[in-house]
C-alpha positions as CSV (number, residue, x, y, z in Angstrom):
1,X,24.8,189.8,95.6
2,X,28.4,190.6,95.3
3,X,30.8,187.7,95.5
4,X,34.5,187.8,95.6
5,X,37.0,186.7,93.0
6,X,40.0,186.4,95.2
7,X,40.3,184.0,98.2
8,X,39.4,185.2,101.6
9,X,42.0,187.0,103.7
10,X,42.4,187.1,107.5
11,X,40.5,190.1,108.9
12,X,37.7,190.1,106.3
13,X,34.1,190.5,107.4
14,X,31.8,188.1,105.5
15,X,28.1,187.4,105.6
16,X,27.7,183.7,106.7
17,X,24.2,182.3,107.3
18,X,22.8,185.9,107.3
19,X,25.2,187.1,110.1
20,X,28.4,189.1,109.8
21,X,31.4,187.0,110.7
22,X,35.1,187.7,110.9
23,X,37.7,185.6,109.1
24,X,40.3,184.7,111.8
25,X,42.9,182.9,109.7
26,X,43.4,181.4,106.3
27,X,45.7,178.6,105.0
28,X,46.0,176.8,101.7
29,X,42.8,174.9,102.0
30,X,40.5,176.5,104.5
31,X,39.4,179.7,106.3
32,X,38.5,179.8,110.0
33,X,35.6,182.2,110.8
34,X,34.3,183.3,114.2
35,X,30.5,183.1,114.5
36,X,29.1,185.3,117.3
37,X,27.0,183.5,119.8
38,X,23.7,185.0,121.2
39,X,23.7,186.6,124.7
40,X,23.0,184.1,127.5
41,X,21.2,185.0,130.7
42,X,22.1,183.0,133.9
43,X,19.9,183.1,136.9
44,X,21.9,182.4,140.1
45,X,20.0,181.0,143.0
46,X,20.5,184.0,145.4
47,X,21.6,186.8,143.1
48,X,20.1,188.9,140.3
49,X,20.2,187.5,136.8
50,X,23.5,187.9,134.9
51,X,23.8,188.3,131.1
52,X,27.1,187.1,129.5
53,X,28.4,187.1,125.9
54,X,29.9,183.6,125.2
55,X,33.1,183.3,123.2
56,X,32.5,183.0,119.4
57,X,32.1,179.6,117.8
58,X,34.8,178.7,115.2
59,X,33.9,177.2,111.8
60,X,36.0,176.1,108.9
61,X,34.9,176.9,105.3
62,X,36.7,176.8,102.0
63,X,39.0,179.8,101.4
64,X,37.4,180.0,97.9
65,X,33.8,179.9,99.3
66,X,31.3,182.1,97.4
67,X,30.3,184.4,100.3
68,X,29.6,188.1,100.4
69,X,32.6,190.1,101.7
70,X,31.3,193.2,103.6
71,X,34.5,195.2,104.1
72,X,36.2,195.2,100.7
């Protein structure tokens, strides 16, 4: 597994819990990543089922976390 030597940067794509995630922003102590949520199917009472993509969940990790960077 390749790990990075430099801190994370905004816009990096990393592998977090086996899923690719985008680094949204980075400050002195943490990096915010967007974790994609699974598709959700809603079944209205009198209409056909509708599938939606929920907004990504945000998580905070260390900017020096040893994660695999996919786009560098």
